[in-house]
C-alpha positions as CSV (number, residue, x, y, z in Angstrom):
1,M,0.0,0.0,0.0
2,G,1.9,3.0,-1.2
3,G,1.3,6.5,-2.4
4,A,-1.9,7.3,-4.2
5,T,-3.2,3.7,-4.3
6,G,-3.1,3.5,-0.5
7,R,-4.9,6.8,-0.2
8,V,-7.6,5.8,-2.7
9,E,-8.1,2.5,-0.7
10,I,-8.4,4.4,2.6
11,D,-10.7,7.0,0.9
12,M,-13.0,4.3,-0.4
13,T,-13.1,2.5,3.0
14,I,-14.1,5.8,4.7
15,R,-16.7,6.5,2.0
16,K,-18.2,3.0,2.3
17,S,-18.2,3.3,6.1
18,I,-20.0,6.7,6.0
19,N,-22.5,5.3,3.4
20,F,-23.2,2.3,5.7
21,I,-23.8,4.5,8.7
22,I,-26.1,6.8,6.7
23,S,-28.0,3.8,5.4
24,A,-28.3,2.5,8.9
25,C,-29.7,5.8,10.0
26,S,-32.2,5.7,7.1
27,V,-33.3,2.2,8.3
28,L,-33.7,3.4,11.9
29,A,-35.7,6.4,10.7
30,A,-38.0,4.1,8.6
31,V,-38.5,1.8,11.6
32,A,-39.3,4.8,13.8
33,L,-41.8,6.0,11.2
34,G,-43.4,2.6,11.2
35,I,-43.6,2.6,15.0
36,M,-45.1,6.1,14.9
37,M,-47.7,5.2,12.3
38,M,-48.6,1.9,14.1
39,A,-49.0,3.6,17.5
40,T,-51.1,6.3,16.0
41,V,-53.4,3.9,14.1
42,V,-53.8,1.6,17.1
43,D,-54.4,4.5,19.5
44,V,-57.1,6.0,17.2
45,F,-58.7,2.5,16.8
46,M,-58.7,1.9,20.6
47,A,-60.1,5.4,21.3
48,N,-62.9,5.0,18.8
49,A,-63.7,1.3,19.2
50,F,-63.3,1.0,23.0
51,Q,-63.2,4.6,24.2
52,S,-59.8,3.7,25.7
53,P,-56.9,5.3,24.0
54,I,-53.4,4.0,24.6
55,I,-51.7,6.0,27.4
56,G,-48.4,7.5,26.2
57,T,-49.0,7.4,22.5
58,Y,-48.3,11.1,22.3
59,D,-44.9,10.7,24.0
60,L,-44.1,7.8,21.8
61,V,-44.9,9.6,18.6
62,E,-43.0,12.6,19.8
63,C,-39.9,10.5,20.5
64,T,-40.0,8.6,17.2
65,L,-40.5,11.8,15.3
66,V,-37.1,12.9,16.5
67,A,-35.6,9.8,15.0
68,V,-37.6,10.1,11.7
69,V,-36.5,13.7,11.1
70,F,-32.9,13.8,12.3
71,L,-31.8,10.4,11.1
72,S,-33.2,11.0,7.6
73,F,-31.4,14.3,7.1
74,P,-28.0,12.7,6.2
75,T,-29.5,10.7,3.4
76,T,-31.0,13.8,1.9
77,F,-27.6,15.5,2.1
78,L,-25.7,12.6,0.7
79,R,-28.0,12.2,-2.3
80,D,-28.2,16.0,-2.7
81,K,-31.9,15.8,-2.9
82,H,-32.8,19.1,-1.4
83,I,-35.3,21.5,-2.9
84,L,-33.3,23.7,-5.2
85,V,-34.2,26.9,-7.0
86,D,-32.0,27.2,-10.1
87,I,-32.8,30.7,-11.0
88,I,-29.2,32.0,-10.9
89,D,-27.8,29.0,-12.9
90,F,-29.0,30.5,-16.2
91,F,-27.4,33.8,-15.7
92,V,-23.9,33.0,-14.5
93,S,-21.0,31.1,-16.1
94,E,-20.1,27.6,-15.1
95,R,-17.1,28.8,-13.2
96,V,-19.1,31.3,-11.1
97,L,-21.7,28.6,-10.5
98,T,-19.0,26.3,-9.2
99,W,-17.8,29.0,-6.7
100,I,-21.4,29.7,-5.6
101,K,-21.8,25.9,-4.9
102,R,-18.6,25.9,-2.9
103,I,-19.7,28.8,-0.8
104,A,-23.1,27.2,-0.3
105,L,-21.4,24.0,0.9
106,L,-19.2,26.0,3.3
107,V,-22.2,27.9,4.7
108,T,-24.2,24.6,4.9
109,V,-21.6,22.7,6.7
110,S,-20.7,25.6,9.0
111,S,-24.4,26.1,9.9
112,L,-24.9,22.4,10.6
113,L,-21.9,22.2,12.8
114,I,-22.8,25.4,14.7
115,L,-26.3,24.0,15.2
116,A,-24.9,20.7,16.5
117,W,-22.6,22.6,18.8
118,Q,-25.4,24.7,20.1
119,M,-27.5,21.6,20.8
120,I,-25.0,20.2,23.2
121,Q,-25.8,22.6,26.1
122,P,-29.6,22.1,26.1
123,A,-29.0,18.3,25.9
124,Y,-26.8,18.5,28.9
125,D,-29.3,20.6,30.7
126,Y,-32.0,18.0,30.2
127,Y,-29.6,15.4,31.5
128,R,-28.6,17.5,34.5
129,F,-32.1,18.4,35.5
130,G,-33.5,14.9,34.8
131,E,-36.5,16.1,32.8
132,Q,-38.8,13.4,31.5
133,K,-41.8,12.9,29.2
134,Q,-45.0,13.5,31.1
135,E,-46.9,10.3,30.4
136,L,-44.2,7.7,29.9
137,G,-41.5,9.1,32.1
138,I,-38.9,8.7,29.4
139,P,-35.8,10.9,30.0
140,I,-35.7,13.7,27.4
141,W,-31.9,14.0,27.2
142,P,-31.4,10.8,25.1
143,L,-33.6,12.3,22.4
144,W,-30.9,14.8,21.8
145,I,-28.4,12.1,20.8
146,P,-30.0,11.3,17.4
147,M,-30.6,15.0,16.9
148,I,-26.9,16.0,17.3
149,F,-25.7,12.8,15.6
150,G,-28.0,13.4,12.6
151,I,-26.9,17.0,12.2
152,V,-23.2,16.2,12.4
153,L,-23.6,13.3,10.0
154,S,-25.5,15.6,7.7
155,A,-22.5,17.9,7.5
156,V,-20.3,14.9,6.7
157,A,-22.8,13.7,4.1
158,A,-22.9,17.2,2.5
159,I,-19.1,17.1,2.2
160,L,-19.1,13.6,0.8
161,S,-21.8,14.4,-1.6
162,Q,-19.8,17.3,-3.1
163,A,-16.7,15.1,-3.2
164,N,-18.6,12.4,-5.1
165,Q,-19.9,15.0,-7.5
166,K,-16.4,16.3,-8.1
167,A,-15.1,12.8,-8.7
168,Q,-17.9,12.2,-11.2
169,D,-17.2,15.5,-12.9
170,T,-13.5,14.6,-13.1
171,E,-14.3,11.1,-14.6
172,R,-16.6,12.7,-17.2
173,E,-13.8,15.2,-18.2
174,E,-11.3,12.3,-18.5
175,D,-13.7,10.3,-20.7
176,Q,-14.2,13.2,-23.1
């Protein structure tokens, strides 16, 4: 393992590992969504059929919603599937557009990392004060873990997405 070949192998290993982690997050988000939907359906059925809703459904849905939202963000960033408005693309050169995209990536990653950093203190406060969900008594601080993890992983995914795009652009240029 020497020189560029070793670096490419390490790079591919890191990329595959990140992709695996992001895929696992997507699966967890999907499972959480399934739990959230099932709990809601069963709760509504029990409330209407037997006038006896399930106690704690609201807390359960709230907890799973955290996982659904924050664990699905990295996939969106990795696949670059955000809602985009391409108005400026038609008015600027390819070179200017490349710089705009680089600046946007820098702003995005910086914003995500600042957001994650700012989430640490509230998470710690929930831990320190021992706050819990009202009906189920679930501690609130663990809910901050997927939030912070999802935000940090989204920043990594945004960088990886741009690196993948750059590699694809380079391959296209070499093929021409």
